C-alpha positions as CSV (number, residue, x, y, z in Angstrom):
1,M,286.7,22.2,325.1
2,T,286.2,24.0,321.6
3,T,284.3,26.9,321.0
4,T,282.4,27.8,317.6
5,T,281.7,31.1,316.6
6,A,278.4,31.4,315.0
7,P,278.4,33.6,312.0
8,P,277.6,36.7,311.8
9,S,273.6,36.8,311.5
10,S,271.7,38.9,308.5
11,A,270.5,41.5,311.7
12,A,273.7,42.3,312.4
13,A,274.9,42.6,308.2
14,E,272.3,45.3,308.3
15,R,273.5,47.2,311.7
16,R,276.2,48.2,309.2
17,P,276.2,51.6,307.9
18,P,274.6,52.3,304.5
19,R,277.6,53.2,303.2
20,S,279.7,50.7,303.9
21,R,277.2,48.6,302.5
22,T,277.1,50.5,298.9
23,V,281.1,50.2,298.9
24,A,280.8,46.6,299.4
25,R,277.9,46.3,296.7
26,G,280.0,48.1,294.2
27,L,283.5,46.5,294.3
28,P,282.5,43.5,292.4
29,L,282.0,46.6,289.7
30,V,285.6,48.1,289.6
31,P,287.0,45.7,287.4
32,A,284.7,46.7,285.0
33,V,284.6,50.1,285.3
34,V,288.2,50.3,285.3
35,L,288.1,48.5,281.7
36,L,285.8,51.1,280.7
37,L,287.6,54.0,281.4
38,V,290.8,52.5,280.3
39,F,289.3,51.2,276.5
40,M,286.2,53.7,275.9
41,A,287.1,57.1,278.5
42,G,290.9,57.3,277.6
43,P,290.4,56.9,273.9
44,V,288.3,59.5,273.5
45,V,289.9,62.2,275.9
46,Y,292.9,60.8,273.9
47,S,291.4,62.0,270.8
48,V,290.7,65.3,272.1
49,Y,293.4,66.6,273.2
50,L,295.2,65.1,269.5
51,A,292.5,68.0,268.3
52,F,294.0,70.8,270.2
53,T,297.9,69.6,268.7
54,N,299.9,69.7,265.4
55,E,300.3,65.7,265.8
56,A,301.0,64.0,262.2
57,L,302.7,61.3,260.9
58,R,305.8,63.2,259.4
59,G,307.4,66.8,259.8
60,E,307.5,69.0,262.3
61,G,304.2,67.5,264.0
62,A,306.2,64.0,264.0
63,A,309.8,65.2,265.6
64,V,307.5,67.6,267.8
65,T,304.1,67.5,269.2
66,S,303.0,70.8,270.6
67,L,299.3,72.8,271.5
68,V,297.8,74.7,268.6
69,G,294.6,75.6,270.3
70,L,292.0,76.3,268.0
71,D,293.6,76.4,264.6
72,N,293.2,73.2,263.2
73,F,289.4,74.3,263.6
74,A,289.8,77.2,262.2
75,T,291.9,75.6,259.5
76,A,288.8,73.7,258.5
77,L,286.4,76.3,258.5
78,A,288.8,78.6,256.1
79,D,289.0,75.3,253.7
80,P,286.7,75.2,251.0
81,A,287.0,71.0,250.6
82,F,286.0,70.8,254.4
83,W,282.6,72.8,253.4
84,N,282.4,70.5,250.2
85,S,282.5,67.6,252.5
86,V,280.0,68.5,254.9
87,L,277.5,69.7,252.1
88,L,278.2,65.7,250.5
89,T,277.6,64.4,254.0
90,L,274.2,66.0,254.4
91,V,273.2,65.3,250.8
92,F,274.1,61.5,251.5
93,T,272.4,61.4,254.9
94,L,269.5,63.0,254.0
95,I,269.1,61.0,250.7
96,S,270.1,57.9,252.0
97,A,268.8,57.7,255.0
98,V,266.3,60.0,256.2
99,I,264.3,59.4,252.7
100,G,265.6,56.5,251.4
101,Q,266.0,54.1,254.4
102,N,263.3,55.4,256.7
103,L,260.8,55.8,253.6
104,L,261.1,52.4,252.0
105,G,261.7,50.5,255.3
106,M,258.7,51.9,256.3
107,A,256.8,50.7,253.0
108,L,258.2,47.8,253.3
109,A,256.8,47.0,256.8
110,L,253.8,48.0,256.0
111,L,253.4,46.2,252.8
112,M,254.5,42.9,254.8
113,R,251.7,43.6,257.2
114,Q,249.4,42.9,254.6
115,S,250.9,39.9,252.8
116,T,251.2,36.3,253.5
117,K,253.7,33.7,255.9
118,V,255.3,32.9,252.3
119,V,256.2,36.8,251.1
120,R,256.8,38.0,254.9
121,A,259.5,35.1,254.7
122,I,261.0,35.6,251.2
123,T,260.6,39.5,251.5
124,G,262.7,39.4,255.0
125,A,264.9,36.9,253.8
126,V,266.5,39.0,250.6
127,V,266.0,42.6,252.9
128,I,267.8,41.1,255.8
129,A,270.2,39.0,253.6
130,A,272.1,42.7,252.1
131,W,271.8,44.0,255.1
132,I,274.3,41.1,256.5
133,L,277.0,41.6,253.8
134,P,279.9,43.2,254.6
135,E,280.3,46.9,253.5
136,V,283.1,45.9,250.7
137,V,281.4,43.1,249.6
138,A,278.3,45.1,248.9
139,G,280.0,47.7,247.4
140,Y,282.2,45.4,244.8
141,L,278.4,44.6,244.3
142,W,277.4,47.8,243.5
143,V,280.8,49.1,241.1
144,T,280.1,45.5,238.9
145,F,276.5,47.2,238.9
146,L,276.9,50.5,238.3
147,A,280.6,51.0,236.4
148,E,280.4,51.9,233.1
149,D,280.4,48.1,231.5
150,G,278.5,46.9,234.2
151,S,275.3,44.7,234.1
152,L,272.8,48.9,234.5
153,N,274.2,49.3,230.8
154,A,274.0,46.3,229.8
155,L,270.2,46.4,230.8
156,L,270.0,50.0,229.5
157,T,271.9,49.2,225.8
158,G,269.8,45.9,226.0
159,I,266.5,47.9,225.4
160,G,267.8,51.2,223.0
161,L,269.0,53.3,226.1
162,P,272.3,55.4,226.3
163,A,274.5,54.1,228.9
164,Q,277.2,56.0,231.4
165,D,279.6,55.8,233.9
166,W,277.3,56.1,237.0
167,L,280.1,56.3,239.5
168,V,281.2,59.1,237.6
169,S,278.4,60.7,236.1
170,V,276.4,61.1,239.7
171,P,278.8,59.3,242.5
172,I,277.2,60.9,245.3
173,W,273.8,59.4,244.1
174,A,275.4,56.1,243.4
175,V,276.4,55.5,246.6
176,A,273.5,57.2,248.5
177,F,271.3,54.1,246.5
178,A,273.9,51.8,247.7
179,N,273.4,52.7,251.2
180,I,270.0,52.5,251.1
181,W,269.6,49.2,249.7
182,R,272.6,48.2,252.2
183,G,270.9,49.6,255.8
184,T,267.0,49.2,254.5
185,A,266.4,46.3,256.8
186,F,267.3,48.0,259.6
187,T,264.5,50.5,259.1
188,M,262.6,47.3,258.1
189,L,262.8,45.1,261.2
190,I,261.8,48.5,263.4
191,Y,258.9,49.6,261.6
192,T,257.5,46.4,261.5
193,A,258.0,45.5,265.2
194,A,256.6,49.0,266.0
195,L,253.4,48.1,264.0
196,A,253.0,44.9,265.6
197,G,252.6,47.2,268.8
198,I,249.3,48.7,267.7
199,S,246.5,46.9,268.6
200,P,244.1,45.5,265.6
201,E,241.1,47.1,267.1
202,I,242.2,50.7,267.1
203,R,242.1,49.8,263.1
204,E,238.9,48.1,263.0
205,S,236.8,50.7,264.8
206,A,238.9,53.5,262.9
207,E,236.9,51.3,259.5
208,M,233.9,50.9,261.3
209,D,233.8,55.1,261.3
210,G,234.3,54.6,257.5
211,A,238.0,56.0,257.5
212,G,240.2,54.7,254.4
213,P,243.6,53.6,254.2
214,V,245.2,56.6,254.0
215,R,243.7,58.4,256.5
216,R,244.1,55.7,259.2
217,F,247.3,55.8,258.2
218,T,247.8,59.5,258.9
219,T,245.6,59.5,261.6
220,I,246.1,56.5,263.3
221,T,249.2,55.1,262.4
222,L,251.5,57.8,262.6
223,P,251.2,59.3,265.5
224,L,251.5,55.8,267.2
225,L,254.7,55.6,265.5
226,R,256.1,58.6,266.6
227,Q,258.6,57.6,268.8
228,S,259.5,54.6,266.8
229,I,260.3,57.1,263.7
230,A,262.0,59.3,266.0
231,T,264.3,56.4,267.2
232,N,264.9,55.2,263.9
233,L,265.5,58.5,262.3
234,M,268.5,58.7,264.9
235,L,269.7,55.6,264.9
236,I,270.1,55.4,261.0
237,T,271.3,59.1,260.6
238,L,274.5,58.4,262.8
239,Q,274.7,55.3,261.0
240,T,274.9,57.3,257.8
241,L,277.0,59.7,258.9
242,S,279.9,57.9,260.0
243,V,279.5,55.2,256.4
244,F,283.2,54.8,255.5
245,G,283.9,51.3,253.4
246,L,281.4,51.3,251.6
247,I,282.3,55.1,249.4
248,W,285.2,54.4,249.6
249,I,285.2,50.8,247.7
250,M,282.5,52.7,245.2
251,T,284.6,55.7,244.5
252,A,287.1,56.5,246.8
253,G,285.5,60.0,247.8
254,G,285.7,61.0,243.5
255,P,285.7,61.5,241.0
256,A,287.4,65.3,242.2
257,D,286.1,65.1,245.5
258,A,282.5,64.7,244.1
259,S,281.5,62.5,246.8
260,Q,283.8,62.6,249.1
261,T,282.1,62.8,252.4
262,L,283.2,63.8,256.0
263,P,284.7,60.2,257.1
264,L,286.8,60.1,254.1
265,Y,287.8,63.6,253.8
266,M,288.9,62.9,258.2
267,Y,290.6,59.7,256.7
268,E,292.5,61.9,253.9
269,Q,293.7,64.4,255.6
270,A,294.9,62.1,258.5
271,F,296.4,59.1,257.0
272,S,297.1,60.8,253.1
273,Y,298.9,63.6,254.0
274,G,299.9,62.8,258.0
275,Q,298.1,65.6,260.1
276,L,296.7,63.6,263.0
277,G,295.9,66.6,264.9
278,Y,293.9,68.3,262.0
279,G,292.2,64.7,261.1
280,T,291.2,64.0,264.2
281,A,289.1,67.6,264.6
282,I,287.2,66.9,261.4
283,A,286.3,63.2,263.3
284,L,285.1,66.1,266.6
285,M,283.5,68.4,264.1
286,L,281.2,65.0,262.4
287,L,280.8,64.6,266.3
288,L,279.2,67.6,267.1
289,I,277.0,67.4,263.5
290,G,275.1,64.0,264.8
291,A,274.8,65.0,268.4
292,L,272.8,67.9,266.6
293,A,271.1,65.8,264.9
294,S,270.4,63.4,267.6
295,L,268.7,66.7,269.0
296,A,266.6,67.2,266.8
297,Y,265.4,63.8,266.7
298,L,264.7,64.3,270.4
299,R,262.5,67.2,269.9
300,L,260.1,64.8,267.7
301,L,259.3,62.9,270.7
302,P,256.5,63.4,272.5
303,K,257.2,65.3,276.0
304,E,255.8,62.2,278.0
305,D,258.6,59.7,276.3
306,K,261.6,62.3,277.6
307,Q,260.8,62.1,281.1
């Protein structure tokens, strides 16, 4: 005679200690947590370590790596080239993201809201096509457009205006406009989605009260878009602070460091001069600038969205 053992009932499972149930439910997450620690947290921790060392690709730091404390940060703060890169980074971000992409993206979203389906489809396709282009391709396109023998000068000379090499005379403006052209689609999509969430009844009520387009925009649309504006500014600022490939292809930071933003300065110090520890310290400073900008944008959010 054989006996069969009944499977444990659900009641028995429920009688397990709460701690055991928590551990059992968390076991499937262990491999994912380990991978995150190894491939994400690991490089971050190692980068912080490098910033406090004299690690280098050649020279003394390559032979023997030692801790140097805050020397890398002190060297950067005393270097005029570093402050030049900080200033250019802020100018590039202000022109390209805060003003250019933000305002142009909002204008496109508002205009597309009032246009026909055909116009919206064509405009959206053109703007998004610029966004999905790789940075290398976009950079070469703008070089051919702004160079001394480029398309823009051909147009200017055709109408009797003087030509110039825009990549040499106004390099930071040239790369900023190129980044506006490439990145405006992201802002347009955010504001398009936000505008779609505004009830038409609110606009109709304002129209019945005699509010014109400007008043409706300032008193109704902008307050309702406040959360989207803060989120968009945060995201495009962080994206713009880290732009490297577009500037490198167009100007390589020149001429005479006139368009050398912090990512290019960091690359130059770490790989051209081989100072990995110093370059990593610059990267941490760039991260700090991004964190401060994010905190500033978070203050724009209504109090109820911060809870």
